[in-house]
N, C-alpha and C positions, 0 to 999 in steps of 0.2 A: 814056566812062570816068569812074568815080566819083572825086571828089577825095578823096585819102587823109585829109586833115585832118577830113573829115566822117564818117569811118568810126570805129567803135568796135572796140577790140581785145578779143578774148575768148579765154579759156583753155578748152579742151574736152577732157574725159577721158571714157573709156567703158570698161566692163568687156568683156573678150574671153572669151567662152564657147567652150571647145574644141568643134570640130566645126561652129560657126556661121560664116556668111559675112558679111563686113563690107564687101564691094565697093561697094555702093550708098552706104553712109555715107561711106566713104573717098573715093569719087569726088566727092561733094558737098563734103566738106571741102577737097579739092584745088582746087575751083572758086572758092573765096573768094580775094579779093585779099590779097596780103601774107601768105601762109601760111608757117608754120614747123612742121616735123614731123621732129624728130630723136629722139623717144622713141616707142616702139611705139604706144601708144594715147593719146597726149597731143599736142594740136595747139594752136597759137596762130594765130588767124585774125583778119582784119579784115572787118567787115560793117556794112551800114547797117540791119540788122534789130535790133529790140529784143530783149532777152535771152529773153523767154518765147516769142516767135515763132521765134527761132533754135533754142531747145530743141525746140519742137514739130516743126519741119522735120527736125531731125536724129533725133529720137525715132522718127519714122515710117520712117526708113531703117535704124534699128538692128534687129538680130534681136530677136524677142519675148523678153522676160525680161532683156535686157541693161540694166544701169544706165548712165546718162549724166549728166554734170554739165557745165554751162556757167557760167563765171564771168567777169564783166567785169573787165578789167585796169584798174587806176587807178594812175597813177604816184604815188610817195610824196609828191611835192610838189604834188599836185593838190587842189583844193577839192572835187572830186567825191566821191561815195560809191560804193563798190563794189556789186556785185549778184551773185546766184547764182540759178540755176534748175536743177532736176534732174528726173529721170524714173526710175521703176522701183524706188524705195527703199520700205521698209516704213514705216508710220506712226511708229514710234519713231525710226527713222533720219532721217526727214523732220523730226521735232520737234527732234532734236539739231542737224541742219544749220541749220534755221530759227533756232535760238537762238544760233548762232555765226557764221553768214555774213551 
């Protein structure tokens, strides 16, 4: 079992496209330690993966065309910096996100 203090907390949100199935993505999200899922397509999970690897794993399980965002949670009193990684956005949307997250 992984030591929880070595895990990073991530916020994961994805677009739900009507008629598409999200079973594989949601099964993967459930498999992470310390998961919290009380809002339809928003999850809080803990993982030892780096943010870009987590995004890539989840993006492969999302339906084609669905947008996905992963953000590293950083407590307000932490000296760490936050991070974000996304998939499926247009270049202007990516530019906006990159300039603000």
